[in-house]
C-alpha positions in Angstrom: 0.0 0.0 0.0 1.4 3.4 -1.0 1.8 6.3 1.4 3.4 9.7 1.5 6.1 10.5 4.1 7.0 14.1 4.9 10.7 14.7 5.4 11.9 17.9 6.9 15.4 19.3 6.8 16.1 22.9 7.9 13.7 25.0 5.9 13.0 22.3 3.2 10.1 19.9 3.3 9.8 16.9 0.9 6.9 14.6 0.3 7.9 11.1 -0.9 5.6 8.4 -2.0 6.6 4.9 -1.1 5.2 1.5 -0.1 4.9 0.5 3.6 6.8 -2.7 2.7 9.8 -0.8 1.4 13.0 -0.7 3.5 14.4 2.4 5.0 17.3 2.0 2.6 14.9 2.0 -0.4 13.3 5.2 1.0 16.8 6.8 1.4 17.5 6.0 -2.3 14.3 7.9 -3.2 15.4 10.8 -1.0 18.8 10.8 -2.7 17.2 11.8 -6.0 15.8 14.9 -4.3 18.6 16.0 -2.0 21.7 14.6 -3.8 23.2 13.4 -0.5 24.6 9.8 -0.6 22.5 7.2 1.3 25.5 6.6 3.5 25.3 10.2 4.7 21.6 10.1 5.5 20.2 9.4 9.0 16.4 9.5 9.3 14.7 10.1 12.7 11.0 9.4 13.3 9.9 12.5 15.1 7.1 10.9 17.1 9.5 8.6 18.9 12.9 10.3 18.2 14.2 6.9 17.0 16.8 6.6 14.3 15.3 4.4 11.5 17.3 1.3 10.6 18.2 0.7 6.9 17.4 -3.0 6.9 13.9 -2.8 8.4 10.7 -2.0 6.5 8.9 1.3 7.1 5.9 -0.7 8.4 8.2 -2.6 10.9 9.3 0.8 12.3 5.8 2.1 12.5 6.3 4.8 9.8 2.8 5.6 8.6 1.1 8.0 6.2 2.3 11.7 6.5 4.5 11.1 9.6 7.3 13.5 10.1 10.8 12.2 9.5 13.8 14.4 10.0 16.8 14.0 7.8 20.3 14.5 9.2 23.4 14.6 7.0 26.1 12.7 8.8 28.9 14.7 7.1 27.4 18.1 6.9 28.7 20.6 9.5 26.1 23.3 8.9 23.0 21.2 9.4 20.6 22.3 12.2 17.2 20.7 12.8 
């Protein structure tokens, strides 16, 4: 089942459509096409629980649902503030 996830980073907000069965790694690859940051530099945090999402788990396993806020942190970017 498809859903939209809202990703926030500084003043930018992205809405990405994906399937609940997709892994976080799959989702990061979609995000890469928008932000041009390598998947290895991305860390996604589920705002409702402040948990870092694990690449190998599905979005459903980590309770990511439609239009939930996920924050994006660039591991190698010194100027990032969330």
